[in-house]
C-alpha atoms as one frame of an Amber mdcrd trajectory, in Angstrom:
protein
  41.716   3.345  13.754  39.634   1.571  16.373  37.199   2.742  18.996  35.900
   1.118  22.146  32.239   0.556  22.927  30.703  -0.956  26.026  27.320  -1.098
  27.668  27.039   0.438  31.129  25.312  -2.738  32.290  28.200  -4.869  31.033
  31.424  -2.895  31.556  33.626  -5.950  31.656  32.780  -6.895  28.062  34.654
  -4.088  26.295  34.690  -4.612  22.542  37.193  -3.238  20.055  35.295  -2.123
  16.972  36.923  -2.929  13.596  37.710  -0.146  11.163  35.434   0.812   8.273
  37.282  -1.353   5.762  36.618  -4.488   7.814  32.984  -3.512   8.391  32.557
  -2.951   4.653  34.070  -6.369   3.886  31.774  -8.087   6.375  28.730  -6.207
   5.056  29.510  -7.188   1.454  30.098 -10.805   2.461  26.891 -10.855   4.501
  24.936  -9.406   1.594  26.267 -12.018  -0.827  25.487 -14.780   1.638  21.973
 -13.412   2.081  21.561 -13.283  -1.696  22.459 -16.955  -2.069  20.330 -18.092
   0.876  17.217 -16.228  -0.224  17.598 -16.972  -3.913  17.500 -20.639  -2.917
  14.484 -20.094  -0.689  12.550 -17.643  -2.876  12.834 -19.394  -6.236  10.279
 -21.914  -4.964   7.622 -19.221  -4.703   8.435 -17.777  -8.116   8.051 -21.152
  -9.849   5.281 -22.637  -7.738   2.859 -22.997 -10.675   5.355 -25.158 -12.574
   5.833 -27.264  -9.471   2.063 -27.720  -9.260   2.053 -29.192 -12.742   5.123
 -31.414 -12.438   5.190 -32.465  -8.805   1.458 -32.474  -8.011   0.211 -33.452
 -11.448  -2.057 -30.437 -12.098  -2.004 -26.630 -12.217  -5.511 -25.883 -11.021
  -6.438 -24.669  -7.542  -6.143 -28.120  -5.945  -2.602 -28.681  -7.192  -1.628
 -25.116  -6.354  -3.085 -25.514  -2.857  -1.069 -28.685  -2.264   2.100 -27.040
  -3.566   1.607 -24.131  -1.176   1.691 -26.668   1.633   5.390 -26.692   0.789
   5.518 -23.103   2.027   3.828 -24.004   5.265   5.925 -27.066   6.141   9.134
 -25.154   5.485   8.031 -22.533   7.985   6.985 -25.139  10.529  10.546 -26.480
  10.281  12.004 -23.037  10.941  11.662 -23.069  14.746  13.615 -26.323  14.881
  16.370 -24.664  12.855  16.110 -21.625  15.100  16.480 -23.622  18.310  19.361
 -25.822  17.155  21.237 -23.188  15.130  20.604 -20.496  17.732  21.994 -22.700
  20.483  25.076 -23.614  18.442  25.582 -20.039  17.272  25.508 -18.643  20.806
  27.680 -21.460  22.162  30.261 -21.950  19.400  30.106 -18.797  17.301  28.385
 -17.452  14.214  30.867 -17.873  11.343  31.142 -21.627  10.729  27.454 -22.235
  11.339  26.395 -19.625   8.769  28.660 -21.200   6.150  27.199 -24.633   6.886
  23.637 -23.347   6.531  24.411 -22.208   2.981  25.512 -25.714   2.067  22.310
 -27.203   3.519  19.885 -24.925   1.734  21.780 -24.975  -1.580  21.852 -28.765
  -1.565  18.136 -28.971  -0.790  17.318 -26.443  -3.517  19.320 -28.288  -6.159
  17.656 -31.553  -5.113  14.209 -30.016  -5.754  15.337 -29.448  -9.335  16.146
 -33.162  -9.616  12.832 -34.573  -8.311  11.202 -36.838 -10.941   7.746 -35.754
 -12.045   4.468 -36.988 -10.586   3.915 -38.927 -13.797   7.142 -40.860 -13.217
   7.039 -41.666  -9.495   3.539 -40.705  -8.382   2.984 -39.635  -4.784   6.701
 -39.963  -4.023   7.265 -36.693  -5.909   5.285 -34.456  -3.532   6.666 -36.367
  -0.524  10.225 -35.626  -1.662   9.290 -31.995  -2.260   7.909 -31.630   1.247
  10.989 -33.254   2.808  13.327 -30.945   0.931  11.232 -27.925   1.897  11.602
 -29.013   5.519  15.386 -28.980   5.082  15.197 -25.534   3.467  13.037 -24.292
   6.309  15.444 -25.666   8.907  18.293 -23.787   7.267  16.309 -20.557   6.892
  15.337 -20.768  10.564  18.956 -20.285  11.523  19.901 -17.906   8.730  18.100
 -14.624   9.390  19.103 -14.036  13.001  22.587 -15.401  12.371  23.343 -13.211
   9.371  21.835 -10.110  10.965  23.658 -10.720  14.251  26.914 -11.300  12.419
  26.856  -7.962  10.580  25.283  -6.124  13.518  28.063  -7.257  15.860  30.656
  -5.805  13.478  28.858  -2.542  12.630  29.553   0.727  14.507  26.748   1.904
  16.783  25.994   5.065  14.794  25.663   3.243  11.448  24.440  -0.174  12.531
  21.082  -0.044  10.742  22.656   1.106   7.478  25.178  -1.763   7.552  22.568
  -4.368   8.494  20.103  -3.142   5.865  22.201  -4.646   3.088  21.365  -8.120
   4.368  17.727  -7.279   3.558  18.833  -5.788   0.233  20.566  -9.080  -0.588
  17.342 -11.020  -0.021  15.335  -8.751  -2.336  18.068  -8.691  -4.995  17.928
 -12.496  -4.844  14.201 -12.414  -5.614  14.830  -9.847  -8.361  17.518 -12.038
  -9.877  15.268 -15.075  -9.585  12.408 -13.195 -11.266  14.645 -11.919 -14.081
  16.297 -15.298 -14.609  12.927 -17.061 -14.672  11.541 -14.460 -17.100  14.530
 -14.911 -19.422  14.086 -18.683 -19.360  10.364 -18.394 -20.103  11.062 -16.004
 -22.999  13.901 -18.102 -24.405  12.474 -21.583 -23.917   8.754 -20.883 -24.134
   6.122 -21.873 -21.620   5.810 -25.464 -22.863   9.527 -26.175 -22.513   9.579
 -24.366 -19.197   6.768 -26.611 -17.989   8.519 -29.709 -19.305  12.054 -29.255
 -17.905  13.101 -25.588 -17.926  11.740 -24.962 -14.430  14.514 -27.181 -13.067
  17.332 -24.881 -14.205  16.849 -22.113 -11.581  16.900 -24.732  -8.833  20.100
 -26.329 -10.142  21.780 -22.918 -10.247  21.865 -23.192  -6.441  24.977 -25.397
  -6.714  27.456 -22.775  -8.036  25.789 -19.982  -6.061  26.016 -22.017  -2.868
  29.696 -22.707  -3.432  30.425 -18.982  -3.866  28.510 -18.072  -0.716  30.178
 -20.827   1.312  33.647 -19.765   0.185  33.019 -16.126   1.150  31.556 -16.897
   4.556  34.341 -19.328   5.461  36.937 -16.581   4.954  35.392 -14.222   7.525
  36.541 -13.874  11.126  34.292 -14.361  14.164  32.484 -11.204  15.346  34.312
  -8.968  17.859  31.379  -9.120  20.297  31.412 -12.927  20.418  35.223 -12.986
  20.605  35.021 -10.648  23.624  32.654 -13.065  25.379  34.898 -16.009  24.630
  38.027 -14.224  25.834  36.292 -13.297  29.092  34.905 -16.850  29.432  31.358
 -15.444  29.617  29.776 -17.387  26.739  26.417 -18.727  27.933  26.627 -22.422
  28.809  22.984 -22.892  27.866  21.713 -19.884  25.892  18.240 -21.383  25.521
  17.858 -21.733  29.267  19.167 -18.209  29.730  16.651 -16.874  27.213  13.620
 -18.708  28.587  14.279 -18.159  32.285  14.700 -14.396  32.046  11.628 -12.167
  32.167  13.523  -9.515  30.225  14.387 -11.937  27.422  10.890 -13.453  27.337
   9.389  -9.987  26.934  11.786  -9.271  24.086  10.929 -12.615  22.424   7.224
 -11.699  22.584   7.996  -8.392  20.865  10.058 -10.308  18.291   6.966 -12.356
  17.435   4.538  -9.465  16.974   6.687  -6.583  15.710   7.463  -8.329  12.367
   3.775  -9.192  11.747   3.817  -6.898   8.705   6.820  -8.776   7.346   4.617
 -11.728   6.343   2.341  -9.944   3.868   5.093  -7.454   3.072   7.691  -9.995
   2.022   5.907 -13.207   1.176   2.755 -11.775  -0.409   4.136  -8.703  -2.167
   7.208 -10.396  -3.600   7.373 -14.202  -3.268   3.684 -15.001  -3.797   2.887
 -12.034  -6.078   3.777 -13.714  -9.417   1.513 -16.673  -8.566  -1.236 -14.297
  -7.393  -1.089 -12.293 -10.635  -1.164 -15.458 -12.735  -3.888 -17.401 -10.921
  -6.052 -15.171  -8.707  -7.355 -12.347 -10.910  -9.936 -14.346 -12.857 -10.443
 -12.852 -16.314  -7.618 -10.416 -15.601  -4.916 -13.035 -14.974  -1.449 -12.141
 -16.244   0.914 -14.486 -18.033   3.776 -15.691 -15.835   6.248 -13.559 -17.798
   4.167 -10.411 -17.254   3.624 -11.292 -13.601   7.371 -11.649 -13.055   7.951
  -8.320 -14.811   5.460  -6.541 -12.526   7.162  -8.055  -9.500  10.577  -7.003
 -10.802   9.540  -3.314 -10.801   8.527  -3.514  -7.147  11.754  -5.300  -6.251
  13.830  -2.527  -7.843  11.849   0.034  -5.839  12.416  -1.655  -2.484  16.112
  -2.335  -3.152  16.623   1.396  -3.749  14.557   2.471  -0.729  15.853   0.105
   1.980  19.308   1.728   2.448  17.681   5.181   2.431  15.221   4.166   5.136
  18.011   2.555   7.167  20.125   5.714   7.008  17.084   7.712   8.087  16.641
   5.318  11.020  20.255   5.869  12.095  19.504   9.599  12.176  15.987   9.970
  13.601  15.449   6.602  15.308  14.029   3.142  14.696  10.541   3.771  16.040
   9.619   6.746  13.798  10.578   4.865  10.609   8.694   1.729  11.675   5.703
   3.864  12.594   5.617   5.682   9.250   5.962   2.417   7.308   3.186   0.662
   9.256   0.764   3.561   8.810   1.627   3.796   5.119   0.940   0.088   4.566
  -2.374   0.290   6.413  -3.449   3.263   4.281  -2.305   2.244   0.790  -2.857
  -1.538   0.774  -6.520  -1.538  -0.249  -6.352   1.100  -3.031  -3.123  -0.363
  -4.432  -4.562  -3.883  -4.600  -7.561  -2.403  -6.397  -5.141  -1.173  -9.045
  -3.370  -4.540  -9.192  -6.614  -6.489  -9.679  -7.626  -4.448 -12.752  -5.364
  -6.630 -14.848  -3.793  -3.526 -16.410  -0.007  -3.838 -16.554   0.745  -0.170
 -15.859  -1.682   0.062 -12.941  -0.354  -3.186 -11.484   3.180  -1.793 -11.619
   2.055   1.401  -9.858   0.241  -0.628  -7.198   3.140  -2.952  -6.439   5.755
  -0.176  -6.484   3.775   2.008  -4.057   3.371  -0.989  -1.738   7.101  -1.712
  -1.982   8.009   1.862  -1.057   5.558   1.837   1.857   6.961  -1.469   3.123
  10.626  -0.479   2.708  10.803   1.306   6.066   9.730  -1.846   7.873  12.037
  -4.080   5.832  14.987  -1.772   6.463  14.603  -1.378  10.221  12.816  -4.336
  11.812  15.752  -6.769  11.938  18.081  -4.171  13.397  15.582  -3.558  16.197
  15.263  -7.289  16.863  19.038  -7.754  17.051  19.396  -4.753  19.375  16.821
  -6.157  21.805  19.044  -9.034  22.922  22.514  -9.300  24.451  25.293 -11.173
  22.675  24.978 -14.193  24.998  21.488 -15.087  23.702  21.099 -12.894  20.605
  21.218 -15.673  18.026  18.957 -18.041  20.007  16.274 -15.669  21.252  16.085
 -13.555  18.100  15.836 -16.534  15.742  13.215 -18.346  17.828  10.948 -15.317
  18.150  11.249 -14.377  14.493  10.628 -17.940  13.295   7.432 -18.167  15.348
   6.372 -14.819  13.888   7.035 -16.078  10.381   4.908 -19.184  10.916   1.988
 -17.121  12.181   2.143 -14.208   9.771   4.214 -15.355   6.802   4.611 -19.082
   6.251   0.922 -19.802   5.924   0.280 -16.721   3.773   0.297 -18.345   0.296
  -1.712 -21.326   1.552  -4.266 -19.171   3.387  -4.529 -16.630   0.556  -5.166
 -19.355  -2.018  -7.860 -20.939   0.178  -9.569 -17.648   1.127  -9.597 -16.303
  -2.417 -11.186 -19.549  -3.587 -13.714 -19.606  -0.717 -14.760 -15.947  -0.880
 -14.251 -15.196  -4.551 -12.497 -11.970  -3.515  -9.057 -11.302  -4.927  -8.571
  -8.444  -2.429  -7.884 -10.820   0.480  -4.128  -9.978   0.453  -4.993  -6.297
   0.973  -6.926  -7.105   4.152  -4.060  -9.306   5.396  -1.649  -6.435   4.853
  -3.869  -3.961   6.733  -4.437  -6.295   9.705  -0.739  -7.096  10.143   0.198
  -3.423   9.758  -2.101  -2.635  12.677  -0.503  -5.433  14.775   2.972  -4.069
  14.064   1.768  -0.536  14.807   0.415  -1.600  18.193   3.653  -3.415  19.069
   5.787  -0.348  18.352   4.246   1.304  21.426   6.070  -1.232  23.645   9.515
  -0.723  22.086  12.272   1.363  23.540  14.403   3.384  21.124  17.780   1.743
  20.420  19.289   4.108  17.836  23.006   4.647  18.374  23.197   2.528  21.527
  25.966  -0.073  22.054  24.964  -3.723  21.905  24.561  -5.367  25.316  26.877
  -8.256  26.168  24.512 -10.065  28.589
């Protein structure tokens, strides 16, 4: 059974919605693709201390600082990926481009696992690492908006957030899998072997995972919303020009930069950077890497469970209320929960990270649906990906680098708590400028 949806401001772009079976297939495929993409991207953060030893030649603050530059350069590369991939995605379609991006990031990830050590090739090792992180960043710059747009353009209006939320679930399951796999390797091989060569294995796993993701994405059909544009010959000839010459689109891009401010500390500090933080930033209370990964795994389970629940709630009561509740919760609980984490007690650290994960889950579940719903199909991929990539540079990409430097400069291991509170307030302020989009059809142009 099919239904017809159309925006009043774009009546000529009627779209035939696929049935639930097709939507479910696309959602599952999108989730698996997201898993592969973000496993490849996130494993770097989970194993950053081993990279500091092997690629930079030391594990102390200086080596760790230089390794975290890898985070920053990958995020600087993201806008370039956003511009190029967004343009191609809005001009030629989403499907083929998303499959290609998986090949790029999987190849770059596997290549990181093959870089000779600093002892073998000297300064060439960190140079190669930085270049490969640039390639990863380029791919990631086109991934988020593309994957979210792809599923969003298939999903029915009334359940769009729920369907799209599984893309976010895939990214967190990827981190959970990466944490568990790394923990198993550390337990099985021991820290010395892990430092010597074991750290390479998770990176090399990107090859079979990338092949699976590529195969699944290649078998999907183009989204009905983009097909409708193509059939009506209304695909934007220059989506970038259309995005940057429209006051409406420029306003939406500005919101896309500031609304996800909380996503930086929420995602990159609480999950990607957290194992490194627990191992290196608590002074006398530092955890072993295995324990740090275990603490992070508990919080990942919590957010994976909560995201679909928050998305379903958003489909019922609206996007803005869920975002509001999540932002307030993060502002309130960040400081006390980081106090628990910095005690060095395993149980208290688990409580702290799990509470933070639950508080953040509303934002993680809803924010990308809101961003996709802001833009019409003609410029959705371009405008969404550019705005979000700029946001990630400002609030997320520099997070590990800045946190490492500030903790060292101030001697305070509560710096991440303050970052979380500040960005929660920025997101909270931005919500006031949003219009509610729950249940509304996607605009065509």
